[in-house]
C-alpha positions in Angstrom: 25.4 -104.1 -188.1 22.8 -104.5 -185.7 22.2 -103.7 -182.2 22.3 -107.2 -181.4 25.4 -108.3 -183.2 26.7 -104.9 -182.1 26.1 -106.0 -178.1 27.7 -109.3 -179.3 30.9 -108.0 -180.3 31.1 -105.8 -177.3 30.6 -108.4 -174.7 32.9 -110.3 -175.9 35.3 -108.1 -176.1 38.4 -108.8 -173.0 38.8 -105.4 -172.4 35.9 -102.8 -170.4 34.5 -101.5 -174.0 31.0 -99.6 -175.3 29.0 -98.9 -178.3 28.3 -95.4 -178.4 25.3 -94.4 -181.5 25.1 -91.4 -183.6 23.2 -90.1 -181.3 25.0 -89.7 -178.6 23.4 -92.8 -176.8 25.0 -95.8 -174.9 23.9 -98.5 -176.9 25.4 -101.2 -175.1 28.8 -102.4 -172.3 30.4 -105.3 -171.5 30.6 -106.6 -168.3 34.5 -105.4 -168.0 33.0 -101.9 -168.5 29.9 -102.1 -165.8 33.0 -102.5 -163.1 34.1 -99.5 -163.4 30.7 -97.2 -164.3 28.6 -99.2 -162.3 25.0 -100.0 -164.4 22.6 -98.6 -165.9 24.0 -97.1 -168.6 22.0 -98.0 -171.7 20.2 -95.7 -173.1 22.1 -92.3 -171.7 23.7 -89.7 -173.2 28.2 -90.9 -173.2 29.5 -87.6 -171.5 27.0 -88.4 -167.9 29.1 -91.3 -167.9 32.3 -90.8 -169.8 32.5 -86.8 -168.7 36.1 -85.9 -168.7 36.8 -83.3 -171.5 40.0 -85.4 -173.1 37.7 -88.3 -173.6 34.4 -86.0 -174.4 36.8 -84.0 -177.3 37.6 -87.5 -179.0 34.4 -89.2 -178.9 33.0 -86.2 -180.7 35.7 -85.9 -182.9 35.4 -89.7 -184.1 31.4 -89.5 -184.7 31.6 -86.5 -186.8 34.8 -87.0 -189.1 34.4 -90.9 -188.9 38.1 -92.0 -187.9 39.9 -93.3 -185.3 41.0 -91.3 -181.9 43.3 -92.5 -179.4 43.1 -90.3 -175.2 44.7 -91.0 -172.1 42.3 -90.3 -168.8 42.0 -90.7 -165.0 39.2 -92.3 -163.5 38.4 -92.8 -159.8 37.3 -96.4 -158.9 36.4 -98.1 -155.7 40.0 -99.2 -155.6 41.5 -95.9 -156.1 42.6 -93.2 -159.4 43.2 -95.5 -162.0 44.6 -94.5 -165.8 43.2 -95.8 -168.8 44.5 -95.1 -172.4 41.3 -95.0 -174.5 40.8 -95.8 -178.1 37.6 -94.6 -180.3 36.8 -96.7 -183.2 34.2 -95.4 -185.8 31.8 -97.7 -187.2 29.8 -97.4 -190.2 27.4 -100.2 -190.5 23.3 -100.5 -189.8 23.8 -98.7 -186.7 26.6 -96.0 -187.1 28.5 -95.2 -184.3 32.2 -95.6 -182.0 33.2 -98.2 -180.3 35.2 -96.6 -176.8 37.6 -99.5 -175.9 39.8 -98.9 -172.5 43.0 -100.6 -171.5 44.2 -99.9 -168.0 47.8 -98.7 -167.4 47.3 -98.0 -163.4 50.3 -100.7 -162.6 52.1 -99.1 -165.5 52.0 -96.0 -164.0 52.4 -97.0 -160.4 55.5 -98.6 -161.4 56.8 -95.4 -163.1 56.1 -93.2 -160.1 58.0 -95.8 -158.0 60.4 -95.3 -159.6 61.2 -91.9 -160.1 60.7 -91.4 -156.6 63.3 -94.1 -155.9 65.9 -91.8 -158.2 64.8 -89.1 -156.3 65.5 -90.4 -152.7 68.9 -92.4 -153.8 70.0 -87.8 -154.9 68.5 -86.6 -151.7 70.2 -89.2 -150.0 74.1 -89.1 -151.7 73.2 -84.9 -152.1 73.3 -84.9 -148.4 76.4 -86.1 -147.3 78.6 -85.1 -150.8 77.8 -81.7 -150.2 78.9 -81.7 -146.8 82.4 -83.5 -147.9 82.7 -80.8 -150.0 82.1 -78.3 -148.0 84.5 -79.8 -145.5 87.2 -79.9 -148.2 86.2 -76.3 -149.5 87.6 -75.1 -145.2 90.4 -77.2 -145.0 91.7 -75.4 -149.0 91.0 -71.8 -147.5 90.3 -70.7 -143.9 92.0 -74.3 -142.1 94.2 -75.3 -144.0 97.0 -74.3 -141.4 95.0 -75.8 -138.7 96.4 -78.1 -137.8 93.0 -79.2 -134.9 90.7 -78.2 -137.8 92.4 -80.9 -139.8 91.5 -83.7 -137.6 88.0 -83.2 -136.5 86.9 -82.2 -140.5 88.7 -85.6 -141.5 86.9 -87.6 -139.0 83.5 -85.6 -140.0 84.6 -86.4 -144.0 85.0 -90.1 -143.0 81.3 -90.3 -141.2 80.1 -89.3 -144.2 81.9 -91.3 -147.2 81.0 -94.3 -144.6 77.7 -93.4 -145.3 77.1 -93.3 -148.5 79.6 -96.4 -148.6 76.5 -98.3 -146.3 73.8 -96.9 -148.9 75.3 -97.9 -152.4 76.1 -101.4 -150.6 72.2 -101.7 -149.6 71.3 -100.3 -153.0 73.5 -103.0 -154.7 72.2 -105.0 -152.3 68.6 -104.5 -152.4 69.0 -104.5 -156.4 70.7 -108.0 -156.3 67.9 -109.2 -154.2 65.1 -108.0 -156.4 66.6 -109.5 -159.2 66.5 -113.1 -157.6 63.7 -112.9 -155.5 61.3 -115.4 -158.0 64.4 -118.0 -157.8 64.0 -119.8 -154.3 67.6 -120.9 -152.7 67.7 -125.0 -151.8 70.7 -124.8 -149.5 69.9 -126.7 -146.7 70.2 -124.5 -143.9 70.6 -125.3 -140.3 69.2 -121.7 -138.7 70.3 -122.8 -134.9 73.8 -122.4 -136.1 73.2 -119.3 -138.6 71.8 -117.3 -135.6 74.4 -118.5 -132.8 77.2 -116.7 -135.5 74.9 -113.8 -136.0 74.5 -113.0 -132.6 78.4 -113.7 -132.0 78.7 -111.1 -135.1 76.5 -108.1 -134.0 78.0 -108.6 -129.9 80.6 -105.8 -130.8 78.1 -102.9 -131.3 75.9 -105.5 -128.6 78.8 -104.3 -126.3 78.7 -100.8 -127.3 75.1 -99.8 -126.4 74.8 -102.5 -123.2 72.4 -104.4 -125.0 71.7 -107.7 -123.4 70.8 -110.2 -126.0 69.3 -113.5 -125.3 68.9 -116.2 -128.0 66.2 -118.9 -127.1 65.8 -121.8 -129.4 63.9 -125.3 -129.2 65.3 -128.0 -129.5 66.7 -129.6 -132.8 65.5 -126.6 -135.1 64.2 -128.0 -138.6 66.4 -127.3 -141.7 65.0 -125.0 -144.1 65.7 -124.3 -147.9 67.8 -121.2 -148.3 71.0 -118.8 -148.9 73.0 -118.8 -146.0 74.4 -115.8 -146.5 71.0 -113.6 -147.1 69.3 -115.3 -143.8 72.4 -114.2 -141.7 71.3 -110.4 -143.3 67.9 -110.5 -142.8 68.5 -111.3 -138.9 71.2 -109.3 -138.7 69.6 -106.2 -139.9 66.6 -106.8 -137.2 68.8 -107.5 -134.2 71.3 -104.4 -135.5 68.0 -102.1 -135.4 67.0 -103.5 -131.9 70.2 -102.2 -130.6 70.6 -99.0 -132.4 66.9 -98.1 -131.5 66.1 -99.5 -128.6 68.6 -97.6 -126.5 71.5 -98.2 -123.9 71.1 -100.7 -122.0 67.7 -102.6 -124.1 66.7 -106.4 -123.7 66.8 -108.1 -126.6 65.1 -111.5 -126.7 65.0 -113.8 -129.9 63.0 -116.5 -130.0 63.1 -119.9 -132.5 60.6 -122.2 -132.7 58.9 -124.7 -135.3 54.8 -124.4 -136.0 53.1 -127.4 -136.7 51.3 -126.0 -139.8 51.4 -122.3 -140.6 47.8 -121.3 -142.2 49.6 -117.8 -144.4 51.9 -120.5 -146.1 50.1 -123.5 -145.5 53.1 -125.9 -144.2 55.3 -126.4 -141.3 57.7 -123.2 -140.9 60.0 -122.3 -138.1 59.3 -118.3 -136.4 62.1 -116.6 -135.4 60.5 -113.4 -133.2 63.2 -110.7 -132.3 61.8 -108.7 -129.4 63.1 -105.5 -127.6 61.8 -103.7 -124.5 62.8 -100.8 -126.3 60.8 -97.4 -126.8 58.6 -99.0 -129.6 56.6 -96.9 -132.3 53.4 -96.0 -133.4 52.1 -99.4 -135.0 50.3 -96.6 -137.8 53.8 -96.9 -139.1 53.9 -100.6 -139.7 52.2 -101.0 -143.1 55.5 -98.8 -145.1 58.4 -100.1 -142.7 59.2 -102.0 -145.5 58.9 -99.2 -148.4 62.7 -98.1 -149.6 64.2 -95.0 -147.9 61.1 -94.8 -145.4 61.6 -93.8 -141.8 60.0 -93.2 -138.4 62.0 -90.1 -137.9 64.4 -89.2 -140.8 67.4 -87.2 -138.1 67.5 -89.9 -135.7 68.0 -92.7 -138.6 70.9 -91.0 -140.3 72.5 -90.3 -137.1 72.5 -93.9 -135.9 73.5 -94.6 -139.7 70.7 -96.2 -141.2 69.5 -96.1 -144.7 65.8 -96.8 -144.5 66.8 -99.6 -146.9 67.8 -102.3 -144.6 63.7 -103.5 -143.9 63.3 -103.2 -147.6 65.7 -105.7 -148.0 65.0 -107.7 -145.4 61.4 -108.0 -147.1 62.1 -109.2 -150.3 65.2 -111.9 -148.8 62.5 -113.7 -147.1 60.0 -113.5 -150.2 62.5 -114.8 -151.4 62.6 -117.3 -149.0 59.0 -118.2 -149.5 58.1 -116.7 -145.8 56.3 -114.1 -144.6 57.1 -110.6 -141.9 55.2 -110.2 -138.8 55.9 -106.9 -137.3 54.2 -105.6 -133.6 54.7 -102.9 -131.8 53.5 -100.6 -129.0 54.4 -96.9 -127.9 56.6 -97.2 -124.6 56.3 -101.5 -124.6 58.7 -102.6 -127.3 59.1 -103.8 -130.7 58.4 -107.2 -132.4 59.5 -108.4 -136.0 59.0 -111.9 -136.3 59.8 -114.1 -139.3 58.0 -117.3 -140.4 60.1 -119.4 -143.3 59.3 -122.7 -144.3 60.7 -126.3 -143.4 62.4 -128.3 -145.7 
């Protein structure tokens, strides 16, 4: 195969590809490879480009033994570390050498790591209350076997820990259900004014416990949205619940629902529901990660408040299912604002 033909075949490949001659020089490479290694590779020794030992070993073995080789490498690109499966095939034609093709496996690796982290987080979240309950049982069966006061105290703590596990399992099931439905946009027409009023009534006992002042402000005759009532109620319950629990005693919370004639990002008419609190707020550095599963600004405080670390992750997926978006703003000592923007029907 002549060099011009080699170049034509390499450029026709949809994968990053390089052809390396028997004298170890790069003869040709395509646009996809250029996006990884930049320009000016032709005529250079391949070891100056593919510096990973496993890749060099695979290419050398293929050149010498005239066989196929496979390996996996990591390359630092402009967007971060990327993982590639590398296939090396020997070609014995007019210009003998090896064809190196690469398949990007970065997304698969990231997904696998996310799953590993998720399992580790769930295990950790369940292990803590399980260990506590096991300790209480051991104490009640041993040193405190005949201590009625200890019985009452430990049973109360056991109830708290089992309640924590129950909330975690419930949120995990809810998250799994929402993720499986994320691409199925609901078609039920929902009146948000009624839904918001019902939600505020539902959280009234918690608000009274924390002496929170909730003000609901809505534009007259809010248009309906396409959605699932239970899921949208869960979104606003989560946001209001967080404002109450983390806003501090006597916090003022404002829920404002307005109509947006044209949202530039959704490119349609929408309803904007902002949940604002005048609480302690938090550093905006946390905002990009707040909707990650199990991410907490203050893990100890969150667990004390009964949080599972999944509420905002569930909220994000529900809003995505409704083709809306979530905006978060916060200033330390000045409060926080969580805004849900949903297209109208």
